[in-house]
N, CA, C and O atoms as a Maestro MAE file, in Angstrom:
{
 s_m_m2io_version
 :::
 2.0.0
}

f_m_ct {
 s_m_title
 :::
 protein
 m_atom[304] {
  # First column is atom index #
  i_m_mmod_type
  r_m_x_coord
  r_m_y_coord
  r_m_z_coord
  i_m_residue_number
  s_m_chain_name
  s_m_pdb_residue_name
  s_m_pdb_atom_name
  i_m_atomic_number
  :::
  1 25 -13.711 -8.272 6.121 1 A "UNK " " N  " 7
  2 3 -13.548 -9.203 5.519 1 A "UNK " " CA " 6
  3 2 -13.939 -10.174 6.526 1 A "UNK " " C  " 6
  4 15 -13.902 -9.755 7.683 1 A "UNK " " O  " 8
  5 25 -14.384 -11.638 6.312 2 A "UNK " " N  " 7
  6 3 -14.708 -12.755 7.188 2 A "UNK " " CA " 6
  7 2 -13.412 -13.413 7.096 2 A "UNK " " C  " 6
  8 15 -12.708 -13.466 6.087 2 A "UNK " " O  " 8
  9 25 -13.124 -13.987 8.421 3 A "UNK " " N  " 7
  10 3 -11.911 -14.730 8.454 3 A "UNK " " CA " 6
  11 2 -12.377 -16.100 9.392 3 A "UNK " " C  " 6
  12 15 -12.921 -16.014 10.493 3 A "UNK " " O  " 8
  13 25 -12.052 -17.307 8.729 4 A "UNK " " N  " 7
  14 3 -12.734 -18.753 9.053 4 A "UNK " " CA " 6
  15 2 -11.324 -19.562 9.750 4 A "UNK " " C  " 6
  16 15 -10.153 -19.388 9.411 4 A "UNK " " O  " 8
  17 25 -11.706 -20.236 10.530 5 A "UNK " " N  " 7
  18 3 -10.991 -21.539 10.507 5 A "UNK " " CA " 6
  19 2 -11.405 -22.518 10.261 5 A "UNK " " C  " 6
  20 15 -12.429 -22.898 10.829 5 A "UNK " " O  " 8
  21 25 -10.755 -23.313 9.303 6 A "UNK " " N  " 7
  22 3 -11.140 -24.785 8.666 6 A "UNK " " CA " 6
  23 2 -10.263 -25.730 8.602 6 A "UNK " " C  " 6
  24 15 -9.203 -25.505 8.017 6 A "UNK " " O  " 8
  25 25 -10.500 -26.919 9.156 7 A "UNK " " N  " 7
  26 3 -9.743 -28.139 8.632 7 A "UNK " " CA " 6
  27 2 -9.726 -28.832 7.375 7 A "UNK " " C  " 6
  28 15 -10.641 -28.555 6.600 7 A "UNK " " O  " 8
  29 25 -8.746 -29.802 6.962 8 A "UNK " " N  " 7
  30 3 -9.414 -30.539 5.771 8 A "UNK " " CA " 6
  31 2 -10.252 -31.049 5.640 8 A "UNK " " C  " 6
  32 15 -10.606 -31.467 6.742 8 A "UNK " " O  " 8
  33 25 -10.947 -31.354 4.853 9 A "UNK " " N  " 7
  34 3 -12.238 -31.694 4.506 9 A "UNK " " CA " 6
  35 2 -13.628 -31.007 4.763 9 A "UNK " " C  " 6
  36 15 -14.743 -31.392 4.411 9 A "UNK " " O  " 8
  37 25 -13.230 -29.780 5.539 10 A "UNK " " N  " 7
  38 3 -14.237 -28.932 6.029 10 A "UNK " " CA " 6
  39 2 -14.564 -27.895 4.706 10 A "UNK " " C  " 6
  40 15 -13.780 -27.677 3.782 10 A "UNK " " O  " 8
  41 25 -15.839 -27.357 4.854 11 A "UNK " " N  " 7
  42 3 -16.274 -26.515 3.569 11 A "UNK " " CA " 6
  43 2 -16.656 -25.125 4.051 11 A "UNK " " C  " 6
  44 15 -16.928 -24.983 5.242 11 A "UNK " " O  " 8
  45 25 -16.697 -24.090 3.222 12 A "UNK " " N  " 7
  46 3 -17.267 -23.154 3.251 12 A "UNK " " CA " 6
  47 2 -18.260 -22.844 2.279 12 A "UNK " " C  " 6
  48 15 -17.906 -22.947 1.105 12 A "UNK " " O  " 8
  49 25 -19.639 -22.421 2.562 13 A "UNK " " N  " 7
  50 3 -20.681 -22.252 1.462 13 A "UNK " " CA " 6
  51 2 -20.681 -20.600 1.210 13 A "UNK " " C  " 6
  52 15 -20.558 -19.819 2.154 13 A "UNK " " O  " 8
  53 25 -20.787 -20.290 0.235 14 A "UNK " " N  " 7
  54 3 -21.269 -18.946 -0.592 14 A "UNK " " CA " 6
  55 2 -22.404 -18.731 -1.459 14 A "UNK " " C  " 6
  56 15 -22.367 -18.608 -2.683 14 A "UNK " " O  " 8
  57 25 -23.437 -18.697 -0.688 15 A "UNK " " N  " 7
  58 3 -24.831 -18.576 -1.186 15 A "UNK " " CA " 6
  59 2 -25.228 -19.923 -1.226 15 A "UNK " " C  " 6
  60 15 -24.904 -20.676 -0.307 15 A "UNK " " O  " 8
  61 25 -26.021 -20.393 -2.370 16 A "UNK " " N  " 7
  62 3 -26.588 -21.644 -2.444 16 A "UNK " " CA " 6
  63 2 -25.781 -22.400 -3.316 16 A "UNK " " C  " 6
  64 15 -25.669 -23.619 -3.186 16 A "UNK " " O  " 8
  65 25 -25.165 -21.702 -4.270 17 A "UNK " " N  " 7
  66 3 -24.315 -22.558 -5.386 17 A "UNK " " CA " 6
  67 2 -22.723 -22.878 -5.073 17 A "UNK " " C  " 6
  68 15 -22.193 -23.863 -5.587 17 A "UNK " " O  " 8
  69 25 -22.104 -22.124 -4.334 18 A "UNK " " N  " 7
  70 3 -20.835 -22.273 -4.196 18 A "UNK " " CA " 6
  71 2 -20.224 -23.006 -2.924 18 A "UNK " " C  " 6
  72 15 -20.613 -22.586 -1.834 18 A "UNK " " O  " 8
  73 25 -19.467 -23.877 -2.936 19 A "UNK " " N  " 7
  74 3 -18.576 -24.370 -1.955 19 A "UNK " " CA " 6
  75 2 -17.350 -24.660 -2.216 19 A "UNK " " C  " 6
  76 15 -16.943 -25.188 -3.251 19 A "UNK " " O  " 8
  77 25 -16.499 -24.211 -0.967 20 A "UNK " " N  " 7
  78 3 -15.278 -24.082 -1.265 20 A "UNK " " CA " 6
  79 2 -14.797 -25.198 0.262 20 A "UNK " " C  " 6
  80 15 -15.131 -25.158 1.446 20 A "UNK " " O  " 8
  81 25 -13.960 -26.031 -0.464 21 A "UNK " " N  " 7
  82 3 -13.711 -27.352 0.288 21 A "UNK " " CA " 6
  83 2 -12.088 -27.253 0.647 21 A "UNK " " C  " 6
  84 15 -11.347 -26.861 -0.255 21 A "UNK " " O  " 8
  85 25 -11.478 -27.621 2.025 22 A "UNK " " N  " 7
  86 3 -9.941 -27.474 2.087 22 A "UNK " " CA " 6
  87 2 -9.637 -28.953 1.826 22 A "UNK " " C  " 6
  88 15 -10.121 -29.880 2.476 22 A "UNK " " O  " 8
  89 25 -8.847 -29.063 0.879 23 A "UNK " " N  " 7
  90 3 -8.839 -30.517 0.264 23 A "UNK " " CA " 6
  91 2 -7.737 -30.949 1.172 23 A "UNK " " C  " 6
  92 15 -7.743 -32.028 1.765 23 A "UNK " " O  " 8
  93 25 -6.617 -29.893 1.268 24 A "UNK " " N  " 7
  94 3 -5.307 -30.256 2.034 24 A "UNK " " CA " 6
  95 2 -4.451 -29.161 2.864 24 A "UNK " " C  " 6
  96 15 -4.624 -28.009 2.468 24 A "UNK " " O  " 8
  97 25 -3.846 -29.272 3.597 25 A "UNK " " N  " 7
  98 3 -3.165 -28.460 4.381 25 A "UNK " " CA " 6
  99 2 -1.779 -28.945 4.702 25 A "UNK " " C  " 6
  100 15 -1.538 -29.836 5.516 25 A "UNK " " O  " 8
  101 25 -0.804 -28.224 3.929 26 A "UNK " " N  " 7
  102 3 0.765 -28.737 4.062 26 A "UNK " " CA " 6
  103 2 1.740 -27.689 4.472 26 A "UNK " " C  " 6
  104 15 2.028 -26.946 3.534 26 A "UNK " " O  " 8
  105 25 2.294 -27.427 5.523 27 A "UNK " " N  " 7
  106 3 2.869 -26.287 5.736 27 A "UNK " " CA " 6
  107 2 2.199 -24.894 5.709 27 A "UNK " " C  " 6
  108 15 1.223 -24.677 6.427 27 A "UNK " " O  " 8
  109 25 2.753 -23.865 4.821 28 A "UNK " " N  " 7
  110 3 2.040 -22.689 4.921 28 A "UNK " " CA " 6
  111 2 0.922 -22.791 3.076 28 A "UNK " " C  " 6
  112 15 0.448 -21.808 2.507 28 A "UNK " " O  " 8
  113 25 0.854 -23.729 2.769 29 A "UNK " " N  " 7
  114 3 -0.227 -23.769 1.597 29 A "UNK " " CA " 6
  115 2 -1.300 -24.584 1.929 29 A "UNK " " C  " 6
  116 15 -1.260 -25.470 2.782 29 A "UNK " " O  " 8
  117 25 -2.157 -24.313 1.324 30 A "UNK " " N  " 7
  118 3 -3.545 -24.533 1.652 30 A "UNK " " CA " 6
  119 2 -4.219 -25.139 -0.133 30 A "UNK " " C  " 6
  120 15 -4.138 -24.413 -1.124 30 A "UNK " " O  " 8
  121 25 -4.704 -26.257 -0.159 31 A "UNK " " N  " 7
  122 3 -5.265 -26.554 -1.524 31 A "UNK " " CA " 6
  123 2 -7.021 -26.650 -1.076 31 A "UNK " " C  " 6
  124 15 -7.619 -27.151 -0.124 31 A "UNK " " O  " 8
  125 25 -7.378 -26.007 -2.117 32 A "UNK " " N  " 7
  126 3 -9.074 -25.814 -2.014 32 A "UNK " " CA " 6
  127 2 -9.634 -26.309 -3.387 32 A "UNK " " C  " 6
  128 15 -9.088 -26.081 -4.467 32 A "UNK " " O  " 8
  129 25 -10.728 -26.975 -3.222 33 A "UNK " " N  " 7
  130 3 -11.555 -27.516 -3.988 33 A "UNK " " CA " 6
  131 2 -12.963 -26.282 -4.231 33 A "UNK " " C  " 6
  132 15 -13.576 -25.680 -3.349 33 A "UNK " " O  " 8
  133 25 -13.130 -26.219 -5.565 34 A "UNK " " N  " 7
  134 3 -14.167 -25.030 -5.432 34 A "UNK " " CA " 6
  135 2 -15.203 -25.664 -6.320 34 A "UNK " " C  " 6
  136 15 -14.766 -26.065 -7.398 34 A "UNK " " O  " 8
  137 25 -16.570 -25.848 -6.074 35 A "UNK " " N  " 7
  138 3 -17.858 -26.042 -6.582 35 A "UNK " " CA " 6
  139 2 -18.542 -24.987 -7.015 35 A "UNK " " C  " 6
  140 15 -18.817 -23.990 -6.347 35 A "UNK " " O  " 8
  141 25 -18.833 -25.203 -8.172 36 A "UNK " " N  " 7
  142 3 -19.360 -23.546 -8.430 36 A "UNK " " CA " 6
  143 2 -20.219 -23.799 -9.923 36 A "UNK " " C  " 6
  144 15 -19.630 -24.563 -10.687 36 A "UNK " " O  " 8
  145 25 -21.229 -23.377 -10.306 37 A "UNK " " N  " 7
  146 3 -21.817 -23.717 -11.585 37 A "UNK " " CA " 6
  147 2 -20.886 -22.825 -12.247 37 A "UNK " " C  " 6
  148 15 -20.386 -21.769 -11.860 37 A "UNK " " O  " 8
  149 25 -20.735 -23.589 -13.520 38 A "UNK " " N  " 7
  150 3 -19.850 -23.262 -14.679 38 A "UNK " " CA " 6
  151 2 -20.123 -21.526 -15.149 38 A "UNK " " C  " 6
  152 15 -19.233 -20.937 -15.761 38 A "UNK " " O  " 8
  153 25 -21.085 -21.008 -14.884 39 A "UNK " " N  " 7
  154 3 -21.221 -19.787 -15.189 39 A "UNK " " CA " 6
  155 2 -20.415 -18.729 -14.542 39 A "UNK " " C  " 6
  156 15 -20.160 -17.588 -14.925 39 A "UNK " " O  " 8
  157 25 -20.048 -19.412 -13.404 40 A "UNK " " N  " 7
  158 3 -19.049 -18.513 -12.340 40 A "UNK " " CA " 6
  159 2 -17.576 -18.984 -12.553 40 A "UNK " " C  " 6
  160 15 -17.063 -20.088 -12.374 40 A "UNK " " O  " 8
  161 25 -16.951 -17.564 -13.078 41 A "UNK " " N  " 7
  162 3 -15.491 -17.819 -13.240 41 A "UNK " " CA " 6
  163 2 -14.582 -17.600 -12.237 41 A "UNK " " C  " 6
  164 15 -14.790 -16.650 -11.483 41 A "UNK " " O  " 8
  165 25 -13.593 -18.308 -12.076 42 A "UNK " " N  " 7
  166 3 -13.108 -18.453 -11.058 42 A "UNK " " CA " 6
  167 2 -11.304 -18.323 -11.082 42 A "UNK " " C  " 6
  168 15 -10.636 -19.297 -11.430 42 A "UNK " " O  " 8
  169 25 -10.703 -17.111 -10.703 43 A "UNK " " N  " 7
  170 3 -9.527 -16.973 -11.256 43 A "UNK " " CA " 6
  171 2 -8.786 -17.019 -9.579 43 A "UNK " " C  " 6
  172 15 -9.257 -16.930 -8.445 43 A "UNK " " O  " 8
  173 25 -7.329 -17.215 -10.171 44 A "UNK " " N  " 7
  174 3 -6.609 -16.841 -8.939 44 A "UNK " " CA " 6
  175 2 -6.211 -15.167 -8.792 44 A "UNK " " C  " 6
  176 15 -6.097 -14.610 -9.883 44 A "UNK " " O  " 8
  177 25 -6.058 -14.575 -7.971 45 A "UNK " " N  " 7
  178 3 -6.006 -13.623 -7.503 45 A "UNK " " CA " 6
  179 2 -5.093 -12.636 -8.648 45 A "UNK " " C  " 6
  180 15 -5.540 -11.684 -9.287 45 A "UNK " " O  " 8
  181 25 -3.704 -13.179 -8.681 46 A "UNK " " N  " 7
  182 3 -2.716 -12.539 -9.553 46 A "UNK " " CA " 6
  183 2 -3.021 -12.510 -10.871 46 A "UNK " " C  " 6
  184 15 -2.728 -11.600 -11.647 46 A "UNK " " O  " 8
  185 25 -3.755 -13.752 -11.187 47 A "UNK " " N  " 7
  186 3 -4.223 -13.848 -12.802 47 A "UNK " " CA " 6
  187 2 -5.229 -13.209 -13.224 47 A "UNK " " C  " 6
  188 15 -5.266 -12.809 -14.388 47 A "UNK " " O  " 8
  189 25 -6.459 -12.946 -12.155 48 A "UNK " " N  " 7
  190 3 -7.613 -11.981 -12.473 48 A "UNK " " CA " 6
  191 2 -7.018 -10.299 -12.776 48 A "UNK " " C  " 6
  192 15 -7.375 -9.641 -13.753 48 A "UNK " " O  " 8
  193 25 -6.085 -9.822 -11.749 49 A "UNK " " N  " 7
  194 3 -5.277 -8.483 -11.969 49 A "UNK " " CA " 6
  195 2 -4.543 -8.377 -13.392 49 A "UNK " " C  " 6
  196 15 -4.492 -7.338 -14.050 49 A "UNK " " O  " 8
  197 25 -4.032 -9.496 -13.736 50 A "UNK " " N  " 7
  198 3 -3.588 -9.162 -14.979 50 A "UNK " " CA " 6
  199 2 -4.464 -9.064 -16.495 50 A "UNK " " C  " 6
  200 15 -4.286 -8.411 -17.523 50 A "UNK " " O  " 8
  201 25 -5.422 -9.998 -16.085 51 A "UNK " " N  " 7
  202 3 -6.591 -9.788 -17.288 51 A "UNK " " CA " 6
  203 2 -7.047 -8.745 -16.973 51 A "UNK " " C  " 6
  204 15 -7.357 -8.143 -18.001 51 A "UNK " " O  " 8
  205 25 -7.310 -8.071 -15.936 52 A "UNK " " N  " 7
  206 3 -8.081 -6.665 -15.581 52 A "UNK " " CA " 6
  207 2 -7.167 -5.624 -16.431 52 A "UNK " " C  " 6
  208 15 -7.626 -4.945 -17.349 52 A "UNK " " O  " 8
  209 25 -5.686 -5.585 -15.966 53 A "UNK " " N  " 7
  210 3 -4.917 -4.856 -16.158 53 A "UNK " " CA " 6
  211 2 -4.843 -4.647 -17.794 53 A "UNK " " C  " 6
  212 15 -4.775 -3.502 -18.241 53 A "UNK " " O  " 8
  213 25 -4.856 -5.677 -18.585 54 A "UNK " " N  " 7
  214 3 -4.790 -6.213 -20.000 54 A "UNK " " CA " 6
  215 2 -6.440 -5.750 -20.561 54 A "UNK " " C  " 6
  216 15 -6.354 -5.010 -21.541 54 A "UNK " " O  " 8
  217 25 -7.390 -5.939 -20.284 55 A "UNK " " N  " 7
  218 3 -8.596 -5.110 -20.647 55 A "UNK " " CA " 6
  219 2 -8.473 -3.718 -20.434 55 A "UNK " " C  " 6
  220 15 -8.834 -2.933 -21.311 55 A "UNK " " O  " 8
  221 25 -8.058 -3.377 -19.492 56 A "UNK " " N  " 7
  222 3 -7.971 -1.660 -19.219 56 A "UNK " " CA " 6
  223 2 -7.033 -1.166 -20.414 56 A "UNK " " C  " 6
  224 15 -7.411 -0.264 -21.162 56 A "UNK " " O  " 8
  225 25 -5.704 -1.839 -20.574 57 A "UNK " " N  " 7
  226 3 -4.703 -1.216 -21.386 57 A "UNK " " CA " 6
  227 2 -5.448 -1.246 -23.061 57 A "UNK " " C  " 6
  228 15 -5.329 -0.357 -23.904 57 A "UNK " " O  " 8
  229 25 -6.303 -2.679 -23.218 58 A "UNK " " N  " 7
  230 3 -6.731 -2.678 -24.760 58 A "UNK " " CA " 6
  231 2 -7.718 -1.875 -24.894 58 A "UNK " " C  " 6
  232 15 -8.100 -1.652 -26.043 58 A "UNK " " O  " 8
  233 25 -8.311 -1.309 -23.911 59 A "UNK " " N  " 7
  234 3 -9.544 -0.193 -24.198 59 A "UNK " " CA " 6
  235 2 -9.120 1.000 -24.613 59 A "UNK " " C  " 6
  236 15 -9.750 1.535 -25.525 59 A "UNK " " O  " 8
  237 25 -8.103 1.594 -24.106 60 A "UNK " " N  " 7
  238 3 -7.435 2.571 -24.467 60 A "UNK " " CA " 6
  239 2 -7.853 3.900 -23.449 60 A "UNK " " C  " 6
  240 15 -7.712 5.065 -23.821 60 A "UNK " " O  " 8
  241 25 -8.377 3.520 -22.137 61 A "UNK " " N  " 7
  242 3 -9.046 3.928 -21.067 61 A "UNK " " CA " 6
  243 2 -7.868 3.969 -20.085 61 A "UNK " " C  " 6
  244 15 -7.055 3.053 -19.961 61 A "UNK " " O  " 8
  245 25 -7.855 5.120 -19.399 62 A "UNK " " N  " 7
  246 3 -6.553 4.903 -18.389 62 A "UNK " " CA " 6
  247 2 -7.536 4.395 -16.944 62 A "UNK " " C  " 6
  248 15 -8.743 4.298 -16.724 62 A "UNK " " O  " 8
  249 25 -6.672 4.226 -16.398 63 A "UNK " " N  " 7
  250 3 -7.462 3.333 -14.988 63 A "UNK " " CA " 6
  251 2 -8.262 4.152 -14.134 63 A "UNK " " C  " 6
  252 15 -9.085 3.490 -13.502 63 A "UNK " " O  " 8
  253 25 -8.284 5.413 -13.906 64 A "UNK " " N  " 7
  254 3 -9.263 6.306 -13.544 64 A "UNK " " CA " 6
  255 2 -10.375 6.493 -14.248 64 A "UNK " " C  " 6
  256 15 -11.398 6.670 -13.587 64 A "UNK " " O  " 8
  257 25 -10.470 6.504 -15.583 65 A "UNK " " N  " 7
  258 3 -11.690 6.394 -16.438 65 A "UNK " " CA " 6
  259 2 -12.398 5.135 -16.219 65 A "UNK " " C  " 6
  260 15 -13.620 5.054 -16.086 65 A "UNK " " O  " 8
  261 25 -11.650 4.242 -16.190 66 A "UNK " " N  " 7
  262 3 -12.180 2.913 -15.923 66 A "UNK " " CA " 6
  263 2 -12.777 2.609 -14.730 66 A "UNK " " C  " 6
  264 15 -13.801 1.927 -14.693 66 A "UNK " " O  " 8
  265 25 -12.148 3.121 -13.573 67 A "UNK " " N  " 7
  266 3 -12.830 3.047 -12.337 67 A "UNK " " CA " 6
  267 2 -14.100 3.484 -12.480 67 A "UNK " " C  " 6
  268 15 -15.046 2.714 -12.314 67 A "UNK " " O  " 8
  269 25 -14.315 5.181 -12.907 68 A "UNK " " N  " 7
  270 3 -15.394 5.727 -12.907 68 A "UNK " " CA " 6
  271 2 -16.667 4.820 -13.364 68 A "UNK " " C  " 6
  272 15 -17.582 4.604 -12.570 68 A "UNK " " O  " 8
  273 25 -16.673 4.243 -14.843 69 A "UNK " " N  " 7
  274 3 -17.181 3.532 -15.480 69 A "UNK " " CA " 6
  275 2 -17.785 2.151 -14.617 69 A "UNK " " C  " 6
  276 15 -18.936 1.715 -14.641 69 A "UNK " " O  " 8
  277 25 -16.667 1.658 -13.895 70 A "UNK " " N  " 7
  278 3 -17.003 0.527 -13.081 70 A "UNK " " CA " 6
  279 2 -17.784 0.823 -12.088 70 A "UNK " " C  " 6
  280 15 -18.689 0.000 -11.945 70 A "UNK " " O  " 8
  281 25 -17.781 1.831 -11.217 71 A "UNK " " N  " 7
  282 3 -18.493 2.674 -10.278 71 A "UNK " " CA " 6
  283 2 -19.729 2.958 -10.958 71 A "UNK " " C  " 6
  284 15 -20.611 2.186 -10.583 71 A "UNK " " O  " 8
  285 25 -20.090 3.738 -11.771 72 A "UNK " " N  " 7
  286 3 -21.290 4.032 -12.934 72 A "UNK " " CA " 6
  287 2 -22.056 2.505 -12.998 72 A "UNK " " C  " 6
  288 15 -23.236 2.454 -12.650 72 A "UNK " " O  " 8
  289 25 -21.561 1.622 -13.320 73 A "UNK " " N  " 7
  290 3 -22.288 0.254 -13.651 73 A "UNK " " CA " 6
  291 2 -23.045 -0.433 -12.286 73 A "UNK " " C  " 6
  292 15 -24.232 -0.758 -12.261 73 A "UNK " " O  " 8
  293 25 -22.053 -0.585 -11.123 74 A "UNK " " N  " 7
  294 3 -22.056 -1.021 -10.091 74 A "UNK " " CA " 6
  295 2 -23.518 0.027 -9.343 74 A "UNK " " C  " 6
  296 15 -24.131 -0.527 -8.430 74 A "UNK " " O  " 8
  297 25 -23.801 0.893 -9.598 75 A "UNK " " N  " 7
  298 3 -25.100 1.474 -9.029 75 A "UNK " " CA " 6
  299 2 -26.588 0.856 -9.545 75 A "UNK " " C  " 6
  300 15 -27.641 1.104 -8.956 75 A "UNK " " O  " 8
  301 25 -26.489 0.030 -10.716 76 A "UNK " " N  " 7
  302 3 -27.461 -0.815 -11.428 76 A "UNK " " CA " 6
  303 2 -27.638 -1.974 -10.869 76 A "UNK " " C  " 6
  304 15 -28.425 -2.783 -11.361 76 A "UNK " " O  " 8
  :::
 }
 m_bond[303] {
  # First column is bond index #
  i_m_from
  i_m_to
  i_m_order
  :::
  1 1 2 1
  2 2 3 1
  3 3 4 2
  4 3 5 1
  5 5 6 1
  6 6 7 1
  7 7 8 2
  8 7 9 1
  9 9 10 1
  10 10 11 1
  11 11 12 2
  12 11 13 1
  13 13 14 1
  14 14 15 1
  15 15 16 2
  16 15 17 1
  17 17 18 1
  18 18 19 1
  19 19 20 2
  20 19 21 1
  21 21 22 1
  22 22 23 1
  23 23 24 2
  24 23 25 1
  25 25 26 1
  26 26 27 1
  27 27 28 2
  28 27 29 1
  29 29 30 1
  30 30 31 1
  31 31 32 2
  32 31 33 1
  33 33 34 1
  34 34 35 1
  35 35 36 2
  36 35 37 1
  37 37 38 1
  38 38 39 1
  39 39 40 2
  40 39 41 1
  41 41 42 1
  42 42 43 1
  43 43 44 2
  44 43 45 1
  45 45 46 1
  46 46 47 1
  47 47 48 2
  48 47 49 1
  49 49 50 1
  50 50 51 1
  51 51 52 2
  52 51 53 1
  53 53 54 1
  54 54 55 1
  55 55 56 2
  56 55 57 1
  57 57 58 1
  58 58 59 1
  59 59 60 2
  60 59 61 1
  61 61 62 1
  62 62 63 1
  63 63 64 2
  64 63 65 1
  65 65 66 1
  66 66 67 1
  67 67 68 2
  68 67 69 1
  69 69 70 1
  70 70 71 1
  71 71 72 2
  72 71 73 1
  73 73 74 1
  74 74 75 1
  75 75 76 2
  76 75 77 1
  77 77 78 1
  78 78 79 1
  79 79 80 2
  80 79 81 1
  81 81 82 1
  82 82 83 1
  83 83 84 2
  84 83 85 1
  85 85 86 1
  86 86 87 1
  87 87 88 2
  88 87 89 1
  89 89 90 1
  90 90 91 1
  91 91 92 2
  92 91 93 1
  93 93 94 1
  94 94 95 1
  95 95 96 2
  96 95 97 1
  97 97 98 1
  98 98 99 1
  99 99 100 2
  100 99 101 1
  101 101 102 1
  102 102 103 1
  103 103 104 2
  104 103 105 1
  105 105 106 1
  106 106 107 1
  107 107 108 2
  108 107 109 1
  109 109 110 1
  110 110 111 1
  111 111 112 2
  112 111 113 1
  113 113 114 1
  114 114 115 1
  115 115 116 2
  116 115 117 1
  117 117 118 1
  118 118 119 1
  119 119 120 2
  120 119 121 1
  121 121 122 1
  122 122 123 1
  123 123 124 2
  124 123 125 1
  125 125 126 1
  126 126 127 1
  127 127 128 2
  128 127 129 1
  129 129 130 1
  130 130 131 1
  131 131 132 2
  132 131 133 1
  133 133 134 1
  134 134 135 1
  135 135 136 2
  136 135 137 1
  137 137 138 1
  138 138 139 1
  139 139 140 2
  140 139 141 1
  141 141 142 1
  142 142 143 1
  143 143 144 2
  144 143 145 1
  145 145 146 1
  146 146 147 1
  147 147 148 2
  148 147 149 1
  149 149 150 1
  150 150 151 1
  151 151 152 2
  152 151 153 1
  153 153 154 1
  154 154 155 1
  155 155 156 2
  156 155 157 1
  157 157 158 1
  158 158 159 1
  159 159 160 2
  160 159 161 1
  161 161 162 1
  162 162 163 1
  163 163 164 2
  164 163 165 1
  165 165 166 1
  166 166 167 1
  167 167 168 2
  168 167 169 1
  169 169 170 1
  170 170 171 1
  171 171 172 2
  172 171 173 1
  173 173 174 1
  174 174 175 1
  175 175 176 2
  176 175 177 1
  177 177 178 1
  178 178 179 1
  179 179 180 2
  180 179 181 1
  181 181 182 1
  182 182 183 1
  183 183 184 2
  184 183 185 1
  185 185 186 1
  186 186 187 1
  187 187 188 2
  188 187 189 1
  189 189 190 1
  190 190 191 1
  191 191 192 2
  192 191 193 1
  193 193 194 1
  194 194 195 1
  195 195 196 2
  196 195 197 1
  197 197 198 1
  198 198 199 1
  199 199 200 2
  200 199 201 1
  201 201 202 1
  202 202 203 1
  203 203 204 2
  204 203 205 1
  205 205 206 1
  206 206 207 1
  207 207 208 2
  208 207 209 1
  209 209 210 1
  210 210 211 1
  211 211 212 2
  212 211 213 1
  213 213 214 1
  214 214 215 1
  215 215 216 2
  216 215 217 1
  217 217 218 1
  218 218 219 1
  219 219 220 2
  220 219 221 1
  221 221 222 1
  222 222 223 1
  223 223 224 2
  224 223 225 1
  225 225 226 1
  226 226 227 1
  227 227 228 2
  228 227 229 1
  229 229 230 1
  230 230 231 1
  231 231 232 2
  232 231 233 1
  233 233 234 1
  234 234 235 1
  235 235 236 2
  236 235 237 1
  237 237 238 1
  238 238 239 1
  239 239 240 2
  240 239 241 1
  241 241 242 1
  242 242 243 1
  243 243 244 2
  244 243 245 1
  245 245 246 1
  246 246 247 1
  247 247 248 2
  248 247 249 1
  249 249 250 1
  250 250 251 1
  251 251 252 2
  252 251 253 1
  253 253 254 1
  254 254 255 1
  255 255 256 2
  256 255 257 1
  257 257 258 1
  258 258 259 1
  259 259 260 2
  260 259 261 1
  261 261 262 1
  262 262 263 1
  263 263 264 2
  264 263 265 1
  265 265 266 1
  266 266 267 1
  267 267 268 2
  268 267 269 1
  269 269 270 1
  270 270 271 1
  271 271 272 2
  272 271 273 1
  273 273 274 1
  274 274 275 1
  275 275 276 2
  276 275 277 1
  277 277 278 1
  278 278 279 1
  279 279 280 2
  280 279 281 1
  281 281 282 1
  282 282 283 1
  283 283 284 2
  284 283 285 1
  285 285 286 1
  286 286 287 1
  287 287 288 2
  288 287 289 1
  289 289 290 1
  290 290 291 1
  291 291 292 2
  292 291 293 1
  293 293 294 1
  294 294 295 1
  295 295 296 2
  296 295 297 1
  297 297 298 1
  298 298 299 1
  299 299 300 2
  300 299 301 1
  301 301 302 1
  302 302 303 1
  303 303 304 2
  :::
 }
}
């Protein structure tokens, strides 16, 4: 994991197309602005995990079977 220190109005680039800007720091909260192509799906982690759990549940596969498929697809 890469850990960076940024201040308000500073940014981080991910590849050529994604920019994450620190919009505001207030107490223990940080507001981020994310500029990315519309083809890139961006979710909060807890929402992403719920989507993945629902996808696994609706597929009828066990989590272990789903992970095997995921590992196989990542090889390509």
